[in-house]
DRENPA-248792 format. One line per 2 residues: for each residue x, y negated, z negated of C-alpha. Coordinates in Angstrom, 3 decimals, always signed. Each point is the difference from the previous one (the first is absolute). Example, Ala and Ser with C-alpha at 12.3 -4.5 7.8 and 13.67 -1.06 7.14 Angstrom:
BEGIN
+12.300/+4.500/-7.800 | +1.370/-3.440/+0.660
//
This chain:
BEGIN
+139.954/-118.852/-143.426 | +0.136/+3.420/+1.649
+3.404/+1.001/+1.346 | -0.671/+1.588/+3.374
+2.072/+0.946/+3.020 | -1.912/-2.623/+1.985
+0.810/-2.818/-2.415 | +3.662/+0.967/-0.220
+0.209/+0.277/+3.787 | -1.198/-3.590/+0.217
+2.300/-1.459/-2.642 | +3.037/+2.019/+1.102
-0.721/-0.574/+3.704 | +0.531/+3.691/+0.704
-1.955/+3.182/+0.667 | -0.515/+1.672/-3.375
-2.178/+3.084/+0.120 | -0.165/+1.063/-3.642
+0.822/-1.233/-3.491 | +0.233/+1.553/-3.444
+0.644/-1.931/-3.184 | +0.887/+0.475/-3.642
+0.410/-2.464/-2.879 | +3.512/-0.950/-1.090
+1.310/-1.950/-2.964 | -1.934/-1.436/-2.913
-1.080/-3.329/+1.485 | -1.823/-1.956/-2.706
-1.479/-2.669/+2.261 | +0.043/+1.714/+3.411
-0.539/+3.437/+1.535 | +3.035/+1.479/+1.759
-0.412/+2.824/+2.497 | +2.528/+1.967/+2.019
-1.617/+0.630/+3.376 | +1.300/+2.715/+2.329
-0.424/-0.849/+3.692 | -0.416/+2.259/+3.006
+0.866/-1.605/+3.325 | +1.467/+0.948/+3.389
+2.003/-3.255/-0.132 | +3.528/+0.645/-1.266
+0.241/-3.612/-1.220 | -2.791/+0.513/-2.536
+1.386/+0.904/-3.439 | -1.066/+3.290/-1.529
-1.441/-1.847/-2.968 | -0.720/-3.475/-1.334
-1.085/-1.431/-3.322 | -3.358/-1.758/-0.080
-0.776/-2.418/-2.834 | -3.623/-0.836/-0.809
-1.902/-1.608/-2.911 | -0.234/+2.038/-3.182
-2.982/+2.308/-0.432 | -0.205/-1.142/-3.619
-2.348/-2.986/-0.189 | +1.953/-1.766/-2.758
+3.263/+0.347/+1.903 | -1.596/-1.040/+3.285
-1.503/-3.109/-1.622 | +3.442/-0.865/-1.344
+1.598/+0.481/+3.413 | -2.547/-2.284/+1.650
-0.211/-2.597/-2.767 | +3.765/-0.385/-0.418
+0.528/-0.033/+3.782 | +2.228/+3.084/-0.200
-1.388/+1.521/+3.204 | +0.238/-3.249/+1.948
+3.537/-0.656/-1.207 | +1.308/+3.415/+0.956
-1.262/-0.277/+3.565 | +1.373/-3.524/+0.329
+3.367/+1.032/-1.452 | +0.453/+2.439/+2.871
-1.306/-2.530/+2.528 | +2.024/-3.030/-1.109
+2.896/+0.979/-2.260 | +1.252/+3.555/+0.425
+2.064/-0.806/+3.088 | +1.668/-3.001/-1.683
+1.591/+1.859/-2.928 | +2.467/+2.880/-0.045
-1.506/+2.214/-2.699 | -0.984/+3.377/+1.443
-3.769/+0.332/+0.387 | -2.110/+2.402/+2.051
-0.632/-1.093/+3.569 | -3.557/-1.257/+0.397
-1.912/+1.476/+2.946 | -3.229/-1.845/-0.763
-1.493/-2.315/-2.596 | -3.443/-1.484/-0.415
-1.749/-1.944/-2.755 | -3.669/-0.984/-0.027
-0.522/-3.409/-1.584 | -3.714/+0.571/-0.637
+0.327/+3.271/-1.921 | +3.620/-0.287/-1.117
+0.684/+3.526/+1.258 | +3.117/+0.969/+1.937
+1.775/+2.771/+1.867 | +3.691/+0.502/+0.650
+1.633/+2.667/+2.150 | +3.615/+0.362/-1.067
+3.083/+2.042/+0.786 | +0.089/+3.233/-1.985
+3.267/-0.080/-1.922 | +0.093/+3.747/-0.756
+2.238/+1.741/-1.014 | +0.743/-2.957/-2.286
-1.570/+0.500/-3.430 | -1.893/-2.357/-2.259
+1.621/-1.142/-3.214 | -1.634/+0.880/-3.311
-0.714/-2.889/-2.347 | -0.776/+2.328/-2.899
+3.210/+2.028/+0.291 | +2.272/-2.932/+0.867
+3.068/+0.275/+2.225 | +3.744/+0.433/-0.263
+2.487/-2.840/+0.289 | +0.997/+0.854/+3.579
-3.565/-0.416/+1.235 | -0.388/-3.155/-2.049
+3.087/-1.478/+1.656 | -1.378/+0.815/+3.453
-3.306/-1.653/-0.925 | +1.641/-3.146/-1.369
+2.226/-0.415/+3.049 | -3.074/+0.414/+2.201
-1.693/-2.848/-1.880 | +2.776/-2.321/+1.140
-1.029/+0.854/+3.578 | -3.469/-1.332/-0.811
+1.069/-3.116/-1.885 | +3.103/-1.052/+1.932
-1.336/-0.654/+3.522 | -2.634/-2.552/-1.096
+1.782/-1.437/-3.073 | -1.284/-3.554/-0.572
-1.619/+0.022/+3.452 | -2.441/-2.959/+0.078
-2.016/+1.549/+2.837 | -1.374/+2.533/-2.494
-2.223/-2.818/-1.235 | -1.973/+0.415/+3.230
-1.040/+3.582/-0.854 | -3.120/-0.651/-2.046
-0.652/+3.674/-0.763 | +3.134/+0.366/-2.136
-0.609/+0.017/-3.752 | +1.608/-3.034/-1.638
-0.458/-2.577/-2.691 | -2.676/-2.426/+1.144
-0.063/-2.600/-2.744 | -0.138/-0.993/-3.621
-2.832/+2.403/-0.817 | +1.910/+3.187/+0.895
+1.314/+0.622/-3.504 | -3.384/-0.620/-1.584
-1.677/+2.410/+2.432 | +2.448/+2.799/-0.759
-0.302/-0.692/-3.730 | -3.778/+0.361/+0.333
+0.400/+3.325/+1.805 | +2.400/+1.165/-2.717
-2.517/-0.867/-2.725 | -2.744/+1.778/+1.922
+1.890/+3.227/+0.732 | +2.402/+0.398/-2.927
-2.636/+1.485/-2.371 | -0.909/+2.709/+2.533
+3.657/+0.705/+0.631 | +0.653/+0.408/-3.722
-3.007/+2.267/-0.435 | +1.521/+2.474/+2.455
+3.751/-0.452/-0.341 | +0.609/-0.860/-3.667
+0.877/+3.660/-0.826 | +2.885/-0.197/+2.504
+1.545/-3.162/-1.461 | +2.447/-0.542/-2.832
-0.823/-2.478/-2.749 | +2.750/-2.271/+1.355
-1.591/+0.086/+3.456 | -3.421/-0.874/-1.407
+1.506/-2.891/-1.946 | +1.661/-1.274/+3.186
-3.328/+0.108/+1.855 | -1.522/-2.100/-2.744
+2.859/-2.482/+0.199 | -0.040/-0.222/+3.801
-3.769/-0.444/+0.425 | -0.051/-3.676/-1.066
+3.002/-0.674/+2.266 | -1.367/+1.492/+3.234
-0.900/-3.411/+1.437 | +3.415/-1.434/-0.841
+1.689/+3.042/+1.554 | -1.786/-0.709/+3.289
+0.202/-3.774/-0.027 | +3.716/-0.222/-0.770
+1.198/+2.275/+2.787 | +2.553/-1.694/+2.230
+2.726/+0.672/+2.525 | +0.261/+1.095/+3.637
-2.938/+1.589/+1.775 | -0.171/+2.728/+2.613
-2.196/+2.889/+1.104 | -0.797/+2.307/-2.911
-1.571/+3.440/-0.142 | -1.924/-0.481/-3.250
-0.301/+3.702/-0.890 | +3.444/+1.394/+0.728
-0.040/+3.230/-2.010 | +0.755/+3.661/+0.561
-3.491/+1.048/+1.075 | +0.255/-2.568/+2.822
+3.404/+1.176/+1.220 | +0.912/+2.969/+2.178
+3.447/+1.555/-0.293 | +2.079/+2.147/+2.334
+0.033/+3.753/-0.558 | +2.498/+2.617/+1.185
-2.295/+0.418/+3.023 | +0.335/-3.662/+0.990
-1.534/-3.436/-0.213 | +1.388/-3.489/-0.742
+1.673/-0.513/-3.362 | -2.943/-2.169/-1.144
-3.250/-1.027/+1.682 | -2.279/-2.526/-1.694
-3.739/+0.517/+0.379 | -3.207/-1.438/-1.507
+0.312/-3.625/+1.101 | -3.253/-1.083/-1.622
+1.567/-2.654/-2.241 | +2.570/-1.854/+2.149
+0.862/-3.383/-1.429 | +2.028/-3.153/+0.408
+1.860/-0.608/-3.223 | +2.965/+0.827/-2.187
+1.875/+3.123/+1.127 | +1.343/+1.230/-3.336
-3.447/+1.065/-1.163 | +0.127/+2.867/+2.518
+3.390/+1.083/-1.353 | -1.030/-0.111/-3.668
-3.309/+1.737/+0.751 | +1.719/+2.870/+1.781
+2.808/+0.520/-2.503 | -2.215/-0.450/-3.051
-2.069/+3.121/+0.632 | +1.728/+1.798/+2.865
+2.851/+1.099/-2.235 | -0.368/+1.713/-3.336
+0.979/-2.435/-2.738 | +3.386/+1.531/-0.866
+1.094/+0.024/+3.646 | -1.248/-3.546/+0.475
+1.924/-1.308/-3.004 | +3.209/+1.578/+1.266
-0.263/-0.941/+3.659 | -2.193/-3.087/+0.454
+2.875/-2.477/+0.031 | +1.700/+1.996/+2.728
-3.240/+0.123/+1.965 | -0.337/-3.771/-0.205
+3.543/-0.334/+1.315 | -0.896/+2.321/+2.911
-3.007/-2.180/+0.799 | +2.050/-3.195/-0.017
+2.631/+1.587/+2.243 | -2.670/+1.196/+2.459
-1.438/-3.526/+0.232 | +3.405/-1.119/+1.230
-0.735/+1.636/+3.360 | -2.552/-2.802/+0.517
+2.318/-2.785/-1.165 | -2.017/-0.269/-3.200
+2.378/-1.059/-2.753 | -1.398/+0.316/-3.527
+1.762/+0.244/-3.332 | -0.305/+3.322/-1.809
-0.565/-1.842/-3.285 | -3.007/-1.812/+1.510
-1.410/+3.317/+1.247 | +0.449/+1.537/-3.454
-1.934/-2.822/-1.675 | -2.806/+0.115/+2.569
-0.110/+3.779/-0.350 | -0.320/-0.324/-3.767
-2.961/-2.344/+0.337 | -1.665/+1.901/+2.843
+0.001/+3.247/-1.973 | -3.478/-1.061/-1.130
-1.317/+0.406/+3.574 | -0.337/+3.733/-0.586
-1.782/-0.528/-3.314 | -2.598/-2.208/+1.672
-0.480/+2.515/+2.797 | -0.515/+2.838/-2.479
-2.544/-1.931/-2.060 | -2.032/-1.534/+2.834
+0.250/+2.556/+2.819 | -0.860/+2.921/-2.268
-3.377/-1.611/-0.614 | -1.026/-0.804/+3.588
+0.525/+3.333/+1.791 | -1.775/+3.307/-0.299
+1.297/+2.231/-2.749 | +1.442/+3.498/+0.277
+2.364/+2.201/-1.986 | +2.854/-0.980/+2.330
-0.732/-3.727/-0.160 | -0.115/+0.050/-3.793
+3.341/+1.808/-0.139 | +1.466/-2.498/+2.456
-1.188/-3.104/-1.851 | +1.105/+1.512/-3.315
+3.495/+0.535/+1.405 | +0.074/-3.502/+1.421
-1.265/-1.646/-3.184 | +2.402/+1.777/-2.337
+3.057/-0.513/+2.223 | -0.734/-3.620/+0.902
-0.648/-0.934/-3.620 | +3.203/+1.747/-1.076
+1.800/-1.890/+2.764 | -1.226/-3.307/-1.448
+0.966/+1.088/-3.506 | +3.484/+1.029/+1.120
+0.597/-3.323/+1.759 | -1.736/-2.122/-2.639
-2.006/-1.379/+2.918 | -2.488/-1.844/-2.198
+2.694/-2.582/-0.786 | +0.339/-0.734/+3.725
-3.672/-0.947/+0.406
//
C-alpha cells in the first residue's frame, strides 16, 4: 500500500495536502511508520503512526497465517474501548480477508519512548508496566461475553497441547543452532527437560480468564519521557487472547528485568499487580498468583523458541531473542518452574 495524502485524507476525513514518513521501531511482524501530516485543519494531528504488513516475506507470511494482522485491527474495533490499559487512539483500521493484509492509522505517542528488550528496564518502569496490566485484565475478568469474540487467541480443544508440542519439536533444533552459544548448560538441560512436557503445560492450564496481550514486553511498550507522554502505553496488539492473565505478568517480568533485579523485586511486583486488580473488585490471593506465575514463566521460553524461527532475522532480532531466551530460562531455573508443570 502506498501512503499518500489522498488516502490519508479519506481515512482521516480531513484535507491533508502532504505527507512524509520514516520507519520507527523494530517491528518483527509488521512495518511501523511515523507519518508527518500537513493540513490546514487544526484538528488534524501533526503526525500519526501507520502500521502495515512486514516487507519481509517470512514475517508477512507469519502475520497472515497466525492472524496477527486481523487480530490487531479487530482489537481496536471491538476491545480497546472496553479495557482501561492505555493504548494509542485508532483513527482508522482495515483488514482484507482475501489477502490477509491490513492498515492501521494510530495516535502518535511521541515524545514517549519505546522500551528496549535487550537492555531491560529498571524496577520503577517495571512497576508501572505491571500496574498497567491490571488495567487490561481487571475490566473483563471472567467476562463470559469474551467467548463471543472469535478472533481472540484461546485454547480450542484437546489437541492444543499436541499442536504446540509439534511446533516445539519442529523449531527447537533451529533455535538451538542459533542460540546455543548464548545459553548456560543448566538452561540447555532445562530445555531438554521441558520439551516432553510442553503438551502437559498447555493442557493443564486452569483458572480465571480475561483479555490478554500475549506479547507484553518492553519493545511493545512506550514510556513517558521528561518531555511528556503517558507513564505506559501498550502497542502491538497482534496477539490478543482470552485466557489466563498471569502469563502476561510472568512474560513481562521474566525478561523485562535483568535477572538480579527480578529476583529482588518480583514478589513486590506481584503484590502491586494484585493491589491494582482491587480497583476492579477482583479479589485474588497473592499465593495463587505466585504459583501461577511460577508455572507461566515457561511462556517466555516458548515464545523465544518458536517466534525466533518464524520471523525474518536481523542483528537486532537475534540479540532480542537471545536476551529473552537467557532471561526466561533463568527465570524458570530460579523458580524451579519445571516442578509446577
